[in-house]
C-alpha positions in Angstrom: -9.4 34.0 18.3 -8.2 31.3 15.8 -9.2 32.1 12.2 -9.1 28.6 10.4 -8.5 28.5 6.7 -10.9 26.4 4.8 -10.5 27.9 1.3 -9.9 24.5 -0.4 -11.7 22.3 2.2 -14.9 24.0 1.9 -15.0 22.9 -1.9 -12.9 19.8 -2.2 -14.7 16.7 -2.9 -11.7 14.3 -2.1 -11.1 12.6 1.3 -7.3 13.1 1.1 -5.0 12.8 4.0 -4.6 16.7 3.8 -8.4 16.9 4.0 -8.5 14.6 7.0 -5.6 16.5 8.8 -7.7 19.8 8.2 -11.0 18.4 9.4 -9.7 16.6 12.6 -7.8 19.6 13.9 -10.6 22.1 12.9 -13.0 20.1 15.0 -10.6 19.5 17.6 -10.1 23.1 18.2 -13.8 23.9 18.0 -14.3 21.5 20.7 -11.8 23.0 23.1 -13.3 25.5 25.6 -9.9 27.4 25.6 -9.9 28.2 22.0 -12.5 30.3 19.9 -12.3 29.1 16.3 -13.8 30.6 13.2 -13.6 29.4 9.8 -12.6 31.7 7.0 -11.8 31.7 3.2 -9.6 33.5 0.9 -11.9 35.6 -1.5 -11.0 38.6 -3.7 -7.8 39.6 -2.1 -9.0 39.2 1.6 -10.5 36.8 4.1 -14.4 36.2 4.4 -16.4 34.4 6.9 -18.9 31.5 6.2 -21.7 34.2 5.2 -19.2 35.7 2.7 -18.7 38.9 4.7 -15.2 40.3 5.3 -13.4 39.3 8.4 -11.6 41.8 10.6 -8.6 40.4 12.6 -6.8 41.9 15.6 -3.2 41.8 16.7 -3.7 39.0 19.3 -5.8 36.9 16.9 -4.1 33.9 14.8 -4.7 32.9 11.4 -4.0 29.2 10.7 -3.8 27.6 7.3 -3.6 23.9 6.9 -3.8 24.4 3.2 -1.2 24.2 0.4 -1.6 27.4 -2.1 0.2 29.5 -4.6 0.1 32.9 -6.1 -2.5 31.9 -8.8 -4.8 30.4 -6.2 -4.8 33.3 -3.9 -4.2 36.6 -5.7 -3.1 39.4 -3.3 -2.2 36.8 -0.6 1.5 37.7 -0.6 0.6 41.4 0.0 -1.6 40.5 2.8 1.0 38.3 4.3 3.5 41.2 4.4 0.9 43.1 6.8 -1.6 40.6 8.1 -2.9 42.6 11.1 -2.6 39.3 13.3 -0.2 36.4 13.9 -0.1 33.7 11.1 0.8 30.1 11.2 0.7 27.3 8.6 0.8 23.6 8.7 3.4 22.1 6.4 3.1 18.5 5.0 6.2 17.8 2.6 8.2 18.6 -0.6 7.0 15.7 -2.6 6.1 17.8 -5.5 9.6 19.1 -5.8 11.2 15.8 -5.1 9.0 13.7 -7.6 7.8 16.2 -10.3 7.6 13.6 -13.0 4.8 11.8 -10.9 3.0 14.8 -9.3 0.1 16.9 -10.7 2.0 19.7 -12.8 0.0 22.4 -11.0 1.2 21.1 -7.6 4.8 21.1 -9.1 4.4 24.6 -10.6 3.3 26.3 -7.3 5.3 24.3 -4.4 8.6 26.0 -4.7 6.8 29.5 -4.2 4.5 27.9 -1.4 7.6 26.8 0.5 9.3 30.0 0.3 6.1 31.7 1.5 6.0 29.6 4.5 9.4 31.2 5.7 7.2 34.5 6.1 4.8 33.0 8.6 5.3 33.4 12.3 5.0 29.9 13.2 5.1 26.5 11.0 4.0 23.3 12.2 5.4 20.3 10.4 3.7 17.0 10.4 6.8 15.2 11.3 10.4 15.7 12.2 11.2 14.5 8.8 9.2 17.4 7.3 10.6 19.9 9.7 14.0 18.9 8.6 13.1 19.0 4.9 11.5 22.6 5.1 14.7 24.0 7.1 16.9 22.2 4.7 15.0 23.8 1.6 15.2 27.3 3.0 18.9 26.9 3.5 19.5 25.4 -0.1 17.3 28.2 -1.5 18.8 30.8 0.5 15.5 31.9 1.9 15.7 34.2 4.9 13.0 33.1 7.5 11.3 34.3 10.3 9.2 31.3 11.2 9.5 29.2 14.0 9.2 25.6 13.0 8.0 22.8 15.3 6.5 19.4 15.0 2.8 18.5 15.7 1.9 14.8 16.0 -0.5 13.4 13.5 -2.2 10.6 15.0 -4.5 7.6 14.7 -8.0 8.1 15.6 -9.4 10.3 12.7 -11.9 7.6 11.8 -13.8 8.2 15.2 -13.5 4.3 16.1 -12.2 3.5 19.6 -8.7 2.0 19.9 -8.5 -1.7 19.7 -7.9 -3.0 23.2 -7.1 -6.7 22.7 -5.4 -8.8 20.3 -7.9 -10.0 17.4 -7.8 -13.7 16.6 -5.5 -14.5 13.6 -7.8 -15.1 10.6 -7.2 -18.7 8.9 -7.5 -17.0 5.5 -4.4 -14.5 5.4 -5.2 -11.1 4.1 -3.1 -7.7 3.6 -4.6 -4.5 3.2 -3.1 -1.3 1.5 -4.8 2.2 1.8 -3.7 5.2 -0.1 -4.4 7.1 -3.4 -3.4 4.9 -6.2 -0.4 6.6 -8.0 3.4 5.8 -8.5 4.3 7.5 -5.2 2.5 4.8 -3.2 4.1 2.0 -5.1 1.1 -0.2 -5.4 2.8 -1.8 -8.6 5.6 -3.1 -6.5 3.0 -4.5 -4.0 1.0 -6.1 -6.7 4.0 -7.7 -8.4 5.3 -8.9 -5.2 2.3 -10.5 -4.1 1.8 -12.0 -7.7 5.1 -13.8 -7.3 3.9 -15.1 -3.9 0.7 -16.3 -5.4 2.7 -18.0 -8.3 4.6 -20.1 -5.7 1.2 -21.4 -4.5 0.7 -19.2 -1.3 -2.8 -18.4 -0.7 -3.9 -15.1 0.6 -5.7 -12.0 -0.3 -4.4 -8.3 -0.9 -7.0 -5.7 -0.9 -6.1 -2.1 -2.4 -8.1 0.8 -1.2 -7.9 4.3 -2.6 -9.0 7.0 -5.0 -7.4 6.6 -8.4 -5.1 9.6 -9.3 -6.6 11.0 -12.4 -3.3 11.9 -13.8 -1.1 9.2 -12.9 -3.0 6.1 -11.2 -4.9 4.6 -14.5 -1.9 2.6 -15.5 -1.9 1.1 -12.0 -5.6 0.3 -11.9 -5.2 -1.4 -15.5 -2.3 -3.3 -14.2 -4.2 -4.5 -11.1 -7.2 -5.6 -13.3 -4.8 -7.7 -15.7 -3.3 -9.4 -12.5 -6.6 -10.1 -10.8 -7.7 -12.1 -13.9 -5.0 -14.4 -12.9 -5.1 -14.2 -9.3 -8.6 -14.2 -7.6 -6.7 -13.0 -4.3 -6.3 -9.4 -5.7 -9.1 -7.1 -4.9 -9.3 -3.5 -6.1 -11.7 -1.5 -4.3 -11.2 2.1 -5.1 -12.1 4.7 -2.3 -13.9 3.3 0.6 -15.2 4.9 3.7 -13.8 4.5 7.2 -16.3 1.9 8.3 -15.3 -0.5 5.3 -11.6 0.2 5.8 -12.1 -0.9 9.5 -13.9 -4.2 8.5 -11.0 -4.9 6.1 -8.4 -4.1 8.8 -10.3 -6.5 11.4 -9.6 -9.5 9.0 -6.0 -8.3 8.0 -2.7 -9.9 9.1 -1.0 -6.7 8.2 -1.3 -3.3 6.5 1.2 -2.6 3.8 2.8 0.7 2.8 5.5 0.4 0.2 5.6 4.2 -0.4 8.6 6.0 -2.0 7.8 9.3 -0.3 5.6 10.4 2.6 5.2 13.5 4.7 3.7 11.5 7.9 2.0 8.5 6.7 -1.3 8.7 8.6 -2.8 5.4 7.4 0.0 3.7 9.3 -1.1 5.1 12.4 -4.7 4.5 11.8 -4.0 0.8 11.2 -1.9 0.6 14.4 -4.6 2.2 16.3 -6.7 -1.0 15.4 -4.1 -3.3 16.6 -2.9 -4.2 13.0 0.7 -4.7 12.2 2.4 -2.6 9.4 5.0 -3.4 6.9 6.4 0.0 5.7 9.1 1.5 3.4 12.2 2.3 5.2 11.8 6.1 4.5 12.2 8.9 7.2 8.5 9.8 8.0 7.5 6.0 8.0 10.6 5.2 10.1 9.2 7.8 12.7 5.9 5.9 12.8 7.4 2.6 13.2 9.8 3.3 15.9 7.2 2.6 18.5 6.7 -0.9 17.6 4.2 -3.1 15.6 6.0 -2.5 12.3 8.3 -4.2 9.8 10.5 -1.9 7.7 11.8 -2.8 4.1 13.5 -0.7 1.6 11.1 0.8 -0.7 12.9 -0.5 -3.9 13.9 -3.9 -2.5 11.4 -6.3 -4.3 13.1 -9.4 -2.9 13.0 -7.9 0.6 9.3 -7.1 0.2 8.4 -10.8 -1.0 10.3 -12.1 1.9 8.7 -9.7 4.5 5.3 -10.4 3.3 5.9 -14.2 3.2 7.0 -14.0 6.8 3.9 -12.0 7.8 1.5 -14.3 5.9 3.0 -17.7 7.4 4.5 -16.9 10.8 1.6 -16.7 13.3 4.1 -16.0 16.3 5.6 -13.1 14.4 2.2 -11.6 13.8 1.1 -12.0 17.4 4.1 -10.3 18.5 3.7 -7.4 16.3 -0.1 -7.0 17.2 0.9 -7.0 20.8 3.4 -4.1 20.0 0.6 -2.4 18.2 -1.7 -2.4 21.1 0.6 -1.6 23.8 2.7 1.2 22.1 1.7 4.9 23.0 -0.4 6.5 20.3 -1.5 10.1 20.8 -4.9 11.1 19.9 -6.1 14.2 17.9 -6.8 15.9 21.3 -2.9 15.6 21.8 -2.3 17.2 18.3 -4.5 20.0 19.2 -2.8 20.5 22.4 0.6 20.8 20.2 -1.1 23.2 17.8 -2.2 25.4 20.8 1.3 25.2 22.5 3.0 26.1 19.2 0.5 29.2 18.9 1.3 30.1 22.5 
């Protein structure tokens, strides 16, 4: 039996990357005949099922949590973890709250160090990229945290929207467009993208930039305000807010490229989802996105290189042969599915 932690997912109203990972792995496990899965939540110092009744675990069972938590979120969790009565595993995403505390929700910053140390007390930790795996091991070494966890990497992949993979190169649209998908916050670097595009518009280059994502209530409003100001001068800027998968696919279908100037990522799931649709990507040269780009279909640019971003975007917007080559690479490269992710989870659990 795999008991799957949905404590936060069951009450979250946001469709974040973390929530997508949780939902896709949970659904994938439930669909497999070789795994029995039961959803559980932490409540009052113990685990309960969907009906609120206490859950009993056995020594051969697994408790798998894809969630980020702290001592205040889950009173008594550390005591349970010391003697859980079953095997325990966690999915690890990133250390962004510790690396960028000034642009991260204070509650996340406050709990993250304790969370990362608690991961060392799990039997298995499944990192969402090799970069994340190295980061976690490096943190434990730096913090002198003894660990008994076996840390492996599971692939996060491209078919979370449920759409079939693109099988042929779409026609290059006569009206060039770029699409940027991700929560609107400083870490995603929308301001750099808006300013780079603004300078290109000022030179007379005609194209559209579509920005898609929920506005971070703590840090995203200045970016949304800046986008509104620029859009009054440049009609090519379209600020959509959060859209469902179908509308994102429709934007990708008309895009020459998806753009991701992030300064930090644990994996960069929207990159893989764009490649799944045969859309080339322009990405920051940071470890997690370099992993995604290695298979082809991507152009890498240093996250803080404004001139480099302008040059890369100009090439994407004007060079049809470059875009055609990148689209071919995106279509031909191997991209595992969520079924492959589930295989990796089950293999890690053993």
